[in-house]
C-alpha positions, 0 to 999 in steps of 0.5 A: 839870011836864013830864018833862024827858026827854020835853021834850028828846026833843020839842024836840031831835028832829032836824028833817026837811030838807023839812018842818021837822018831826021825822024820824019813821019811820026805824026803820020804813023801815029795817025795810021795806028790811031795812037793805040798800043802795039799798032792794033788795027781797027775793023773785023778780023779776016775770016781765015784768022777768025775761024781757027781762033774761035776753034782754038778758044773752044778747044781750050775752054770746052774741057773746063766747061765740061768739068763744071757742068758734070761737077757733083755740086750737091754732094761736093761738101760731102766729097771734100770731107771724106777722110782720104780726100781730106788727107790728100788736101792737107798733104798737098797744101803742106808739101807745096808750101814746104817745096816753095820754102825750099825754092825760096831759100835756094832759088833766090840766091841762084837767081841773083847769081845768074843776074848779077855775076859773070862767070864762065858757062853762065848760059849753060847754067841758066839752061840747066836751071830751066831744064825741069820746065821742059823735062817730062816729070816722070823723067825727073822722078827717075833722075831723082831716084838715081840721085837721091834713092837708097842706091843713088849717087848721093842717096846711098851716102845719106842713108849710110852716113845719116840714115836719111831715106827720101824716096817714098816719104813725105820728104820725098814729095817735097823734094820732087815738087821743089825740083819741078817748081824751083825753075819758075821762081828762079826765072821770075826773080832773075827777070826782076833782078835784071830789070832793077837798077844795080846802081842802088846796090853800088851806092849802098856799097860805096857807103860802107855796106857789104855786098850781102847787106846791100842785097838784104837791105836794098835789093830784096825790097826792090825785087819783092814783087818778083819774088812774090810772083815767083813764089805763087807760080812755084806753089801752084806748080808744086801743088799740081805736080804728078809725074815726078811725085808718083815716080820718086815718092809713090802713092801711099795714102796719108804719106805721099798721096797728093791731090793729083795722085788722089784724082788719078786713083779716084778716077778709077773707083770714085769719079765724083771724088775725082771731079771734086778734087779736080775742081779744087785744083781748078779753083787754085789755078784760077786764084793764081791767075787772078793774083798774078793778073798784073804780071801779064794780063794788064801788060797785054791790054 
């Protein structure tokens, strides 16, 4: 008679998903990788990889270090309290927040549509939604002018029917920033929706909840972290927008001149003010990275 333990080990060994045979060598493989995540190799990096890596790191960090070194730290409070700088700061914060609100109202339903429903051409719609991510911002501004300008496809109707003119206004700044920032929110929320288990929504609907009620009471709390992360990304992108804003809304102090536009203008006449505004934008970027560290920094550790 065969040993029942031996027979059990042979017959009940977990099958390999590719070959159908028993899984072997797991302990040896774990020993080779040292049990480290991602199978990271121990020891120093080879010189042909180390040198380009160090050059790339210096290339990315050197401009930021130069900005900090040349910053007018003593006159920084004075620079940031200048009327024109303060106006640009206020307008940038307001417009970025308003653009993020627009992105939330329109982007969350769009992300749900892409993640939870099947319809013809969904892949094409997703590609078009993400197009502003790779589209040159100036091209986006020209497209907005052709669509929402006074003689645009929709803009002429807004002007003749309602007397609404968007280009070269504060509302135009919000529209331009929302156009370039919304895809960040949609991508983040869609990814969170795809990771969330749809059976919770289905269970709520079997208990009598409508689809919208299930979305509002069940899905929204589940995807709240993704919405928060997407909102922060969209807000930061809107705050730093330049090309679409200057093309669609112009550069009028107190009305359409945001911080990036003020940096560009001040660089020609007052470099100290340009550096001061650049430091503010750099601080915002660092704060965004620190706030979203759990989204990608810890995932790579």
